[in-house]
C-alpha positions as CSV (number, residue, x, y, z in Angstrom):
1,M,0.3,-0.4,0.0
2,K,1.3,3.5,-0.9
3,P,1.8,6.0,1.7
4,M,-0.9,8.8,1.7
5,A,-0.8,11.9,0.8
6,R,-0.6,14.8,3.5
7,L,-3.0,16.7,4.2
8,G,-2.3,18.3,7.3
9,V,-4.7,19.7,9.8
10,G,-8.0,21.0,8.4
11,I,-11.6,21.6,9.5
12,G,-14.9,20.7,8.2
13,W,-16.5,23.5,5.6
14,R,-19.9,24.2,6.6
15,P,-22.0,26.9,5.1
16,E,-22.5,28.3,8.4
17,I,-19.0,28.7,8.9
18,A,-17.9,29.5,5.8
19,A,-16.7,32.6,6.2
20,A,-15.0,31.8,9.2
21,V,-13.3,29.3,7.9
22,E,-12.0,31.5,5.2
23,R,-10.0,33.2,7.6
24,L,-8.4,30.7,10.0
25,E,-4.6,30.9,9.6
26,G,-2.5,28.1,8.7
27,L,-5.5,26.1,7.4
28,D,-4.5,22.8,5.0
29,W,-7.5,21.5,4.0
30,V,-11.3,21.1,4.6
31,E,-13.9,18.6,3.9
32,V,-17.1,18.8,2.3
33,V,-20.5,16.8,3.3
34,A,-20.6,15.3,-0.4
35,E,-24.3,15.4,-0.7
36,N,-24.5,19.3,0.2
37,V,-22.4,20.4,-2.8
38,C,-23.5,20.0,-6.7
39,P,-19.9,19.7,-8.8
40,G,-21.4,22.4,-11.5
41,H,-22.0,25.3,-9.1
42,L,-19.8,24.9,-6.6
43,P,-20.2,27.1,-3.4
44,E,-17.8,30.4,-4.0
45,S,-16.2,29.7,-0.6
46,L,-14.4,26.1,-1.7
47,L,-13.7,27.8,-4.8
48,R,-11.7,31.1,-2.7
49,L,-10.1,28.3,-0.6
50,R,-9.0,25.8,-4.0
51,E,-7.5,28.7,-5.3
52,R,-5.0,29.4,-2.1
53,G,-4.6,26.0,-2.4
54,V,-6.3,24.6,0.6
55,R,-7.1,21.0,-0.5
56,V,-11.1,20.1,-0.5
57,V,-12.4,16.3,0.4
58,P,-15.7,15.0,-0.6
59,H,-17.0,12.9,3.0
60,G,-20.1,11.0,1.7
61,V,-23.4,9.8,4.5
62,S,-25.7,8.0,1.9
63,L,-23.6,5.2,0.5
64,G,-24.8,2.8,3.0
65,I,-21.6,1.1,1.8
66,G,-22.3,-1.5,4.7
67,G,-26.0,-2.3,4.0
68,A,-27.1,-5.7,2.6
69,D,-27.7,-4.6,-1.0
70,R,-25.3,-3.5,-3.6
71,P,-23.8,0.2,-4.1
72,D,-26.3,2.3,-5.6
73,A,-24.2,2.9,-8.7
74,G,-26.0,6.8,-9.1
75,K,-24.8,7.4,-5.8
76,L,-21.5,6.1,-6.6
77,A,-21.2,8.4,-9.9
78,A,-22.4,11.2,-7.8
79,L,-19.6,10.6,-5.4
80,G,-16.9,10.3,-8.1
81,E,-18.1,13.9,-9.5
82,R,-17.9,16.0,-6.6
83,A,-14.3,14.0,-6.3
84,V,-13.4,15.3,-10.3
85,A,-14.9,18.7,-9.8
86,L,-13.1,19.4,-6.4
87,G,-9.9,18.2,-7.6
88,A,-9.6,16.0,-4.4
89,P,-6.8,13.2,-3.7
90,L,-9.7,10.8,-2.2
91,V,-13.0,10.4,-0.8
92,T,-14.8,8.8,2.2
93,E,-17.4,7.0,3.4
94,H,-18.5,5.4,6.6
95,I,-18.6,1.9,7.6
96,A,-22.2,1.8,8.4
97,F,-25.9,0.8,6.7
98,V,-28.6,3.7,6.4
99,R,-31.5,1.7,4.8
100,T,-33.0,-1.0,4.0
101,S,-34.9,-2.3,0.5
102,S,-37.3,-4.8,2.0
103,P,-39.1,-3.0,3.5
104,V,-38.3,0.2,2.4
105,L,-36.6,2.1,5.3
106,E,-34.6,4.6,5.3
107,A,-32.6,5.7,9.1
108,G,-31.3,9.0,8.9
109,H,-28.3,8.4,10.4
110,L,-25.9,6.3,10.2
111,L,-26.6,2.6,12.1
112,P,-23.2,-0.4,13.1
113,V,-23.1,-3.7,10.8
114,P,-22.7,-6.4,12.4
115,R,-19.1,-7.8,13.3
116,T,-20.1,-11.3,11.4
117,R,-18.6,-13.3,9.1
118,D,-21.5,-12.7,7.0
119,A,-21.5,-8.9,6.9
120,L,-17.7,-8.8,6.4
121,D,-18.4,-10.4,3.6
122,V,-20.6,-8.2,2.2
123,L,-19.3,-4.9,3.3
124,C,-15.8,-6.4,1.3
125,E,-17.4,-6.8,-1.7
126,N,-19.7,-3.5,-1.8
127,V,-16.0,-1.9,-0.8
128,R,-14.7,-3.5,-4.1
129,I,-17.5,-2.7,-6.3
130,A,-17.2,1.4,-5.2
131,Q,-13.6,1.1,-5.5
132,D,-14.1,0.1,-9.2
133,A,-16.6,2.9,-9.8
134,L,-14.3,5.7,-8.2
135,P,-12.0,7.6,-9.9
136,V,-9.6,8.2,-6.4
137,P,-8.8,5.7,-3.8
138,L,-11.6,5.2,-1.0
139,A,-11.2,5.4,2.9
140,L,-13.5,4.1,5.4
141,E,-14.6,5.8,9.2
142,N,-15.3,4.0,11.8
143,I,-18.6,4.6,13.3
144,A,-20.3,5.8,16.9
145,A,-23.3,3.3,17.8
146,L,-25.2,3.2,21.1
147,V,-26.3,-0.3,20.3
148,S,-24.0,-3.4,20.2
149,W,-25.2,-6.3,17.8
150,P,-25.7,-9.6,19.2
151,G,-23.8,-12.8,18.7
152,E,-20.9,-10.8,16.9
153,E,-17.6,-13.1,15.5
154,L,-14.9,-10.4,15.5
155,T,-13.3,-7.4,17.2
156,E,-13.6,-3.7,16.1
157,G,-9.7,-4.1,15.5
158,Q,-10.1,-7.9,14.0
159,F,-13.2,-6.3,11.1
160,L,-11.2,-3.4,10.1
161,T,-8.1,-5.5,10.0
162,E,-9.4,-8.3,7.8
163,L,-11.5,-5.4,5.6
164,V,-8.3,-3.5,4.9
165,E,-6.2,-6.7,3.9
166,R,-9.7,-8.3,1.8
167,T,-9.8,-4.8,-0.1
168,G,-6.8,-2.6,0.2
169,V,-9.3,0.2,1.2
170,R,-8.2,3.4,3.8
171,L,-9.0,3.8,7.3
172,L,-10.3,7.0,8.2
173,I,-10.6,7.1,12.3
174,D,-12.6,8.8,14.3
175,V,-10.9,9.4,18.0
176,A,-14.4,10.6,18.9
177,N,-16.0,7.8,18.0
178,L,-13.3,5.4,19.7
179,H,-14.5,7.4,22.7
180,T,-18.3,6.9,22.3
181,N,-17.9,3.0,21.2
182,R,-15.5,3.0,24.6
183,V,-18.8,4.7,26.8
184,N,-21.5,3.2,25.2
185,R,-20.1,-0.4,24.1
186,G,-17.3,-1.0,26.6
187,E,-14.7,-0.9,24.0
188,D,-10.7,0.0,24.3
189,P,-9.7,2.4,22.0
190,A,-6.2,1.8,22.8
191,A,-7.2,-1.7,21.6
192,V,-8.4,-1.2,18.9
193,L,-5.7,0.9,17.5
194,D,-3.1,-1.9,18.8
195,A,-5.3,-3.9,16.4
196,I,-5.7,-1.8,13.4
197,P,-3.2,-1.6,10.3
198,L,-2.2,1.7,11.0
199,E,-0.2,2.5,7.8
200,A,-3.6,2.1,6.2
201,L,-4.4,5.7,7.5
202,A,-5.7,8.3,5.1
203,Y,-6.9,10.2,8.0
204,V,-8.1,11.2,11.7
205,H,-11.3,13.1,12.5
206,V,-12.1,14.2,15.8
207,A,-14.9,15.8,17.0
208,G,-17.5,16.9,20.4
209,G,-20.2,14.9,22.1
210,I,-21.9,14.9,25.9
211,E,-22.6,12.4,28.3
212,R,-26.1,12.0,29.3
213,D,-27.4,9.3,32.1
214,G,-24.5,6.7,31.2
215,V,-24.6,7.5,26.9
216,W,-22.5,9.9,25.0
217,H,-23.6,11.3,21.9
218,D,-21.5,12.0,19.1
219,T,-23.1,15.5,18.5
220,H,-20.8,17.6,16.9
221,A,-22.0,20.4,18.4
222,H,-20.0,20.3,21.3
223,P,-16.3,21.3,22.1
224,V,-14.0,18.6,21.8
225,P,-13.2,17.0,25.5
226,P,-10.1,16.7,26.7
227,V,-11.2,12.5,26.7
228,V,-11.2,12.6,23.4
229,L,-8.0,14.1,22.5
230,D,-6.2,11.9,25.3
231,V,-7.6,9.1,22.4
232,L,-5.9,11.5,19.5
233,A,-2.4,11.6,21.8
234,E,-2.4,7.7,21.9
235,L,-2.9,7.4,17.9
236,R,-0.6,10.2,17.7
237,E,2.3,8.0,19.8
238,R,1.6,4.8,17.6
239,V,2.0,6.5,14.1
240,D,2.6,10.1,12.6
241,P,-1.4,10.9,11.2
242,P,-1.0,11.8,7.5
243,G,-4.3,14.3,8.2
244,V,-6.2,15.7,11.0
245,L,-9.9,17.5,10.8
246,L,-12.3,19.1,13.5
247,E,-16.0,18.6,12.6
248,R,-18.4,20.9,13.7
249,D,-22.0,20.7,12.6
250,D,-24.3,22.5,14.7
251,D,-24.7,25.1,17.0
252,F,-20.9,26.3,15.7
253,P,-19.1,28.5,17.9
254,A,-17.2,32.2,17.5
255,E,-14.8,32.2,15.6
256,R,-11.8,33.0,18.0
257,E,-13.3,29.3,20.1
258,L,-12.5,27.2,16.6
259,A,-9.5,28.4,15.7
260,G,-8.2,27.6,19.7
261,E,-9.5,24.2,19.2
262,L,-8.2,23.9,16.0
263,E,-4.6,24.8,17.4
264,R,-4.9,22.6,20.4
265,I,-5.5,20.0,18.1
266,R,-2.9,20.8,16.0
267,A,-1.0,20.7,19.5
268,V,-1.4,17.2,19.8
269,A,-1.3,16.2,16.5
270,G,2.1,17.9,15.9
271,G,3.7,15.8,19.0
272,A,6.6,13.3,18.1
273,A,5.1,10.0,17.7
274,A,7.2,7.0,19.6
275,P,9.3,4.6,17.8
276,V,6.9,1.9,16.6
277,R,7.4,-0.9,14.8
278,L,4.6,-0.8,11.8
279,R,3.6,-4.1,10.5
280,E,4.4,-4.8,7.1
281,P,2.5,-2.7,4.2
282,V,-1.4,-4.2,3.5
283,A,-1.0,-6.1,0.7
284,V,-4.6,-7.1,-0.5
285,R,-5.8,-10.8,0.3
286,Q,-6.8,-12.7,-3.0
287,E,-8.9,-15.3,-0.6
288,G,-12.3,-14.4,-0.2
289,S,-12.6,-12.5,-3.4
290,G,-15.3,-14.0,-5.3
291,P,-18.7,-13.2,-5.5
292,V,-21.3,-13.3,-2.4
293,A,-23.9,-15.3,-2.2
294,E,-27.2,-13.6,-2.2
295,A,-28.0,-16.6,1.0
296,V,-25.8,-14.0,2.8
297,R,-27.4,-10.8,1.4
298,T,-30.6,-11.9,2.3
299,R,-29.4,-13.0,5.6
300,V,-27.9,-9.6,6.0
301,G,-30.3,-8.0,5.2
302,L,-33.2,-9.6,7.6
303,G,-31.4,-8.5,10.4
304,Q,-30.7,-4.8,9.3
305,A,-34.2,-4.3,8.5
306,A,-35.7,-5.9,11.8
307,L,-33.3,-3.7,13.6
308,L,-33.6,-0.5,11.6
309,S,-37.5,-1.6,11.9
310,A,-37.8,-1.4,15.6
311,L,-35.9,1.9,15.1
312,V,-38.5,3.7,13.1
313,A,-41.1,1.6,12.8
314,G,-41.9,1.0,16.9
315,T,-42.2,-3.0,15.5
316,P,-40.6,-5.3,18.6
317,V,-37.0,-5.2,19.1
318,P,-34.5,-8.1,18.0
319,E,-34.3,-10.6,20.4
320,G,-30.7,-10.3,22.0
321,F,-30.1,-6.3,21.6
322,D,-30.4,-3.9,24.8
323,R,-34.3,-2.3,24.5
324,R,-32.9,0.4,26.7
325,R,-30.5,1.3,24.4
326,V,-32.4,1.0,21.1
327,R,-35.1,2.6,23.0
328,I,-32.6,5.8,23.4
329,Q,-31.3,5.3,19.7
330,A,-35.1,5.4,18.1
331,R,-35.7,8.7,20.2
332,A,-32.7,10.4,19.2
333,L,-33.3,9.2,15.9
334,A,-36.8,10.9,15.2
335,A,-35.1,13.9,17.3
336,K,-32.8,14.4,14.2
337,R,-35.3,13.8,12.0
338,A,-37.4,16.5,13.2
339,S,-34.5,19.1,13.6
340,V,-33.3,17.8,9.8
341,V,-36.3,18.8,8.7
342,E,-36.9,21.6,10.4
343,R,-33.4,23.4,9.0
344,I,-34.8,21.9,5.3
345,A,-38.2,23.2,5.6
346,P,-37.8,26.7,8.3
347,E,-41.5,28.2,6.9
348,L,-43.3,25.0,8.6
349,P,-43.0,26.2,12.2
350,G,-44.6,29.0,11.1
351,V,-47.5,27.6,9.4
352,L,-48.5,25.6,12.5
353,G,-47.4,28.5,15.0
354,G,-44.2,28.0,16.3
355,P,-41.1,25.3,16.3
356,E,-42.6,24.0,19.8
357,A,-46.1,23.1,17.6
358,F,-43.7,21.7,14.8
359,R,-42.1,19.7,16.6
360,T,-45.0,18.2,18.5
361,A,-46.5,17.0,15.0
362,F,-43.4,16.2,13.4
363,L,-43.0,13.7,16.0
364,A,-46.4,12.4,16.2
365,Y,-46.3,12.1,12.7
366,A,-43.5,10.3,12.4
367,R,-44.6,7.3,15.2
368,R,-46.8,6.3,12.1
369,R,-44.8,7.1,9.0
370,P,-40.8,5.7,8.8
371,M,-39.2,7.7,6.7
372,T,-38.7,6.1,3.0
373,A,-36.9,8.5,0.9
374,G,-34.6,10.9,2.2
375,Y,-35.3,14.6,4.1
376,R,-36.5,16.4,1.6
377,R,-39.1,13.9,0.5
378,D,-39.8,13.8,4.2
379,A,-40.7,17.8,4.6
380,L,-42.6,17.4,1.6
381,D,-44.6,14.2,2.6
382,F,-44.9,15.6,6.0
383,A,-46.5,18.9,4.4
384,E,-49.3,16.4,2.8
385,H,-50.0,15.0,5.7
386,L,-50.7,17.8,7.4
387,L,-52.7,18.9,4.4
388,I,-54.8,15.8,4.1
389,R,-55.5,15.5,7.9
390,D,-53.6,17.2,10.7
391,L,-53.4,21.1,9.8
392,P,-55.8,22.8,12.1
393,D,-58.9,24.9,10.7
394,D,-57.1,27.4,10.0
395,P,-57.4,28.9,5.7
396,A,-55.0,31.0,5.8
397,A,-52.9,28.3,7.0
398,R,-53.4,25.7,4.7
399,R,-52.9,28.3,1.5
400,R,-49.4,29.1,3.1
401,L,-48.9,25.3,3.1
402,T,-50.4,24.5,-0.6
403,A,-48.3,27.5,-2.0
404,W,-45.2,25.9,-0.1
405,W,-46.4,22.2,-1.4
406,R,-47.0,23.4,-4.7
407,E,-43.7,24.9,-5.5
408,R,-41.7,22.4,-4.1
409,A,-43.3,19.0,-5.0
410,G,-44.0,20.7,-8.9
411,A,-47.7,19.6,-9.1
412,R,-50.7,19.8,-7.6
413,P,-52.1,19.3,-3.9
414,P,-54.3,16.7,-2.9
415,R,-57.7,17.0,-4.0
416,R,-60.4,17.4,-1.2
417,L,-62.4,14.4,-2.0
418,V,-58.5,12.7,-2.0
419,R,-57.7,13.8,1.1
420,W,-60.7,12.6,2.7
421,A,-60.1,9.1,1.1
422,R,-56.8,9.4,1.8
423,A,-57.5,10.1,5.8
424,L,-60.6,7.3,6.0
425,V,-57.9,4.5,4.5
426,G,-55.2,5.5,7.5
427,R,-57.5,5.9,10.2
428,G,-59.3,1.8,9.0
429,G,-55.3,1.1,8.7
430,R,-54.7,2.1,12.8
């Protein structure tokens, strides 16, 4: 495996802090959520950064490469287009599943894959499909999780090591996620770092979170705590990482605080690495590289569907899972779903009488209607649901909502007779 190009110290670029990011001194590179940029209409801020020599790496969140289905060709093409448009040296994604096809359900979140032989076989084949389709190297990130799968056959270190050995994929190690999994799943970050092939490291994520009732929430909305910097220091003792990046997705601090966080990260990442001996360069193994039997994909898919259905559709928690943790995860998914829809459709709280009224109405809707086609479609479906059934008898509000829906859906809202019929069918199905 060839050494990874050096990236340096960077920050996650977000529109809300674009101006502040441009003013940060000594910034080497930025990472952008791939799904949030259009190759033909890149934000002016990113173009200016590129002109200054700041590298830009697209970071995907919706591929679901750990899912039972083969990667979507359209999503892979879109990820590749963004890499080319940004002149990126690589693209990154997550070791996670985000949806199921039977039934059709969307998590709107990164969910852990079971660390089993079946799931690893599926993941490796999916990675090879992605690598063949992408124009630049791929790196995959370890995710944070609230729940553990029963019956796992491999440790995190064994799972990641075999993934690299069988595919040659790079690793994006999130040290905040290692800490999250220490709190939530009892996994030792040092043991993971000792086990994985650090010569496959592409770069490192650092982010903040918060602990509530014994559960660590990887929020990306809080300052990076000392315990996460400690994990970064442990990694730095083992290897000099090619790049380190600060992630912040919400509740953005003042520019001076962002700069201070970057300096603290730079101080830890720039320390002298211990003279440890890395293993021989990773060579891709040829065994186990044949097509995965459909029966294996089916088994993995059934397990993922059972968990996701319990999380978003209220079906029984599958045997062996921690029911309390599944309930916590389900509430977190619903809250995230409401927050994202409110951000995508900020007009809806005004129609419904304010943020609290919106959140109450949306969460009631979400309990009956799992997401099936992403957040933007979810916002439209919620608006249609209000027009059909739950909007208060307020002609002005209905007119505003109808106009909003029509502008975004590009279609005529359901006629009154259709709304009545759908409402009757909905009540009959309860």
